[in-house]
C-alpha positions as CSV (number, residue, x, y, z in Angstrom):
1,M,-32.3,3.2,15.2
2,F,-30.0,4.4,12.1
3,D,-31.7,7.4,11.8
4,F,-28.4,9.6,12.0
5,L,-26.8,7.9,8.9
6,E,-29.7,10.1,6.5
7,G,-27.8,13.0,5.0
8,Y,-24.6,11.1,5.2
9,D,-23.1,9.3,1.7
10,V,-21.3,7.0,3.7
11,L,-21.2,4.4,0.6
12,G,-19.7,7.2,-1.2
13,A,-17.1,7.5,1.8
14,F,-16.0,3.8,1.8
15,W,-15.8,3.7,-2.1
16,M,-13.4,6.6,-1.8
17,T,-11.5,4.3,0.7
18,V,-11.3,1.4,-1.8
19,K,-9.9,3.9,-4.4
20,L,-7.7,4.9,-2.1
21,T,-6.6,1.6,-1.4
22,A,-6.9,-0.1,-4.7
23,L,-4.8,2.6,-6.4
24,S,-2.0,2.9,-3.7
25,A,-2.1,-0.9,-3.5
26,V,-0.7,-0.7,-7.3
27,G,1.5,1.9,-7.0
28,S,3.0,0.4,-4.1
29,L,3.3,-3.1,-5.8
30,V,5.4,-1.8,-8.6
31,W,7.6,0.6,-6.8
32,G,8.3,-1.9,-4.2
33,T,9.0,-4.5,-6.9
34,L,11.7,-2.2,-8.1
35,L,12.9,-1.3,-4.7
36,A,13.4,-5.0,-3.8
37,S,15.3,-5.4,-7.5
38,M,17.3,-2.7,-6.4
39,R,18.1,-4.3,-2.9
40,V,19.4,-7.6,-4.4
41,S,21.1,-5.9,-7.5
42,P,24.9,-6.3,-7.8
43,V,25.2,-2.4,-8.6
44,P,26.4,-0.7,-5.1
45,V,24.9,2.7,-6.1
46,M,21.4,0.9,-6.6
47,R,21.6,-1.3,-3.4
48,G,22.5,1.7,-1.7
49,F,19.7,3.5,-2.8
50,G,17.2,0.9,-1.8
51,T,18.5,0.3,1.8
52,V,18.5,3.7,2.6
53,Y,14.9,4.4,1.1
54,V,13.3,1.6,3.0
55,N,15.2,2.3,6.5
56,V,14.2,6.2,5.9
57,V,10.7,5.7,4.8
58,R,9.5,2.6,7.2
59,N,10.6,5.0,10.4
60,I,8.7,8.1,9.2
61,P,5.0,8.1,10.8
62,L,2.9,7.7,7.7
63,T,1.1,11.0,8.7
64,V,4.0,12.9,8.0
65,I,4.4,11.3,5.0
66,V,0.9,12.2,3.6
67,L,1.1,15.9,5.3
68,F,4.2,16.5,3.4
69,S,2.7,15.2,0.1
70,S,-0.1,18.1,0.6
71,L,1.9,20.8,2.0
72,G,5.4,20.2,1.0
73,L,5.1,18.9,-2.9
74,A,1.8,20.8,-3.3
75,D,1.9,24.4,-1.5
76,I,5.7,24.7,-1.4
77,F,6.7,23.0,-4.9
78,G,3.7,23.7,-6.6
79,M,3.0,20.1,-7.8
80,T,-0.2,19.3,-8.8
81,L,-0.3,16.0,-10.6
82,G,-1.9,17.3,-13.2
83,A,-5.0,18.4,-10.8
84,S,-6.7,21.6,-10.9
85,D,-9.3,20.5,-8.7
86,F,-8.5,20.8,-5.1
87,D,-10.3,17.7,-4.1
88,V,-8.8,15.6,-6.8
89,Q,-5.7,16.9,-6.4
90,G,-5.7,15.7,-2.2
91,F,-6.8,12.6,-3.6
92,R,-3.8,12.0,-6.0
93,L,-1.6,13.1,-3.5
94,A,-2.6,10.7,-0.8
95,V,-2.3,7.9,-3.2
96,L,1.0,9.1,-4.0
97,G,2.2,9.3,-0.2
98,L,0.5,5.9,0.6
99,A,2.0,4.2,-2.1
100,G,5.6,5.7,-1.3
101,Y,5.4,4.6,2.5
102,T,3.6,1.1,1.4
103,A,6.1,0.3,-0.9
104,A,9.1,-0.1,1.7
105,F,6.9,-2.8,3.1
106,V,6.5,-4.5,0.0
107,C,9.9,-4.4,-0.9
108,E,10.8,-6.2,2.4
109,A,8.0,-8.9,1.9
110,L,9.1,-9.5,-1.6
111,R,12.9,-9.6,-0.6
112,S,12.2,-12.2,2.2
113,G,10.7,-14.1,-1.0
114,I,13.5,-14.1,-2.9
115,N,15.8,-15.2,-0.2
116,T,13.4,-18.4,-0.1
117,V,14.6,-19.4,-3.7
118,P,17.4,-21.7,-3.7
119,L,20.7,-20.0,-5.0
120,G,21.5,-22.7,-7.2
121,Q,18.5,-21.7,-9.3
122,A,20.3,-18.4,-10.3
123,E,23.5,-19.8,-10.9
124,A,22.0,-22.2,-13.1
125,A,20.4,-19.6,-15.0
126,R,23.8,-17.7,-15.3
127,A,25.2,-20.9,-16.3
128,I,22.7,-20.9,-19.2
129,G,23.6,-17.2,-20.3
130,L,21.1,-15.4,-18.7
131,G,21.9,-12.3,-17.1
132,F,20.9,-10.5,-13.8
133,H,17.5,-8.8,-14.8
134,Q,16.2,-12.0,-16.9
135,T,17.2,-14.3,-14.1
136,L,15.1,-11.8,-11.4
137,L,12.3,-11.3,-14.0
138,L,11.7,-15.0,-15.4
139,I,13.0,-17.2,-12.6
140,V,13.6,-15.5,-9.0
141,L,10.7,-12.9,-8.9
142,P,7.7,-15.2,-10.1
143,Q,8.7,-17.7,-7.1
144,A,9.2,-14.9,-4.6
145,F,5.7,-13.3,-5.6
146,R,4.2,-16.9,-4.7
147,A,6.2,-17.5,-1.8
148,V,4.8,-14.1,0.0
149,I,1.1,-13.7,-1.0
150,G,0.5,-14.3,3.0
151,P,2.7,-11.3,3.8
152,L,1.7,-9.2,0.9
153,A,-2.1,-9.9,2.1
154,N,-1.0,-8.0,5.4
155,V,0.7,-5.2,3.7
156,L,-2.6,-4.7,1.8
157,I,-4.8,-4.7,4.9
158,A,-2.7,-2.7,6.5
159,L,-3.0,-0.1,3.6
160,T,-6.8,-0.4,3.8
161,K,-6.7,0.8,7.5
162,N,-3.9,3.3,7.0
163,T,-6.3,5.0,4.2
164,T,-7.7,6.7,7.1
165,V,-4.3,9.3,7.3
166,A,-5.9,10.7,4.0
167,A,-8.5,12.6,6.5
168,A,-5.5,14.6,7.6
169,I,-5.2,16.5,4.0
170,G,-9.3,16.9,3.2
171,V,-9.9,13.5,1.4
172,A,-13.3,12.6,1.8
173,E,-13.0,9.1,2.7
174,A,-14.6,7.2,5.6
175,A,-12.4,8.3,8.4
176,Y,-13.4,12.2,7.5
177,L,-17.0,11.3,7.2
178,M,-17.2,9.6,10.6
179,K,-15.1,12.8,12.1
180,T,-17.7,14.8,10.6
181,M,-20.6,12.6,11.8
182,I,-18.9,12.5,15.2
183,E,-18.8,16.1,15.4
184,N,-22.7,16.3,14.5
185,E,-24.6,13.8,16.0
186,A,-24.9,12.2,19.3
187,Q,-24.8,8.5,18.8
188,T,-21.0,8.3,18.8
189,L,-20.9,4.4,19.7
190,L,-23.4,3.3,17.0
191,I,-21.3,5.7,14.5
192,G,-18.1,4.1,15.6
193,A,-19.9,0.6,15.4
194,V,-21.0,1.2,11.8
195,F,-17.4,2.5,10.6
196,A,-15.7,-0.6,12.3
197,F,-18.0,-2.9,10.6
198,G,-17.5,-1.0,7.2
199,F,-13.9,-1.4,7.9
200,V,-13.9,-5.4,8.6
201,V,-16.5,-6.1,5.6
202,L,-13.5,-4.4,3.5
203,T,-10.6,-6.1,5.2
204,L,-11.7,-9.5,6.4
205,P,-12.6,-11.0,2.8
206,T,-9.3,-9.7,1.6
207,G,-7.6,-11.5,4.0
208,L,-9.4,-14.7,3.6
209,L,-9.0,-14.5,0.0
210,L,-5.4,-14.1,-0.3
211,G,-4.6,-16.3,2.6
212,W,-6.4,-19.4,0.6
213,L,-4.5,-18.2,-2.4
214,G,-0.9,-18.5,-0.7
215,K,-1.8,-21.9,0.3
216,R,-2.7,-23.1,-3.0
217,L,-0.1,-21.3,-4.7
218,A,2.9,-22.0,-2.3
219,V,5.9,-23.2,-3.9
220,K,6.7,-26.7,-2.6
221,R,10.1,-27.2,-1.5
């Protein structure tokens, strides 16, 4: 029944999806945290940059951003991210595009968590001599992360599915292989079912685990 899978590296394609997701998640978490810090910063220029970045990037289709990473940064500006191999270059540029896009959603989720921290805690921190950055890092952000584990889980699940856009620039992840198999094989429904099941296996445990973690670490008010 599944003879059509012979000759195709399905597990390798999903492993590529996992690597895209993991690296993009780390990049978006770091950049999104910096953006959230900018959006609550007392410095107007930083607040303005964070606001413009989030509002612009969230309203641009992900496909456009990933294509710009490849066609714009690589072909026009010659940015290869230190890769001489075309496949490695495409992978790194896809990670850059996915991380830059997802960071905008991480920022907004984290900013909502920052807003749940009572204002009195920040005032108390300033009263004992802590500066803005110390208050943010030591008091506000730890509580904010605990408050938004659930929303961040949703962002991670969306990122896992969004990795399929990387196929547009030739990254050999799951959607790219699925397209190749549909073009070469006659089992269209079975191929779709196999890859749909694969993404469920990737996303469902993640959602359940982070959902449980969010309830376990939730800040009791």
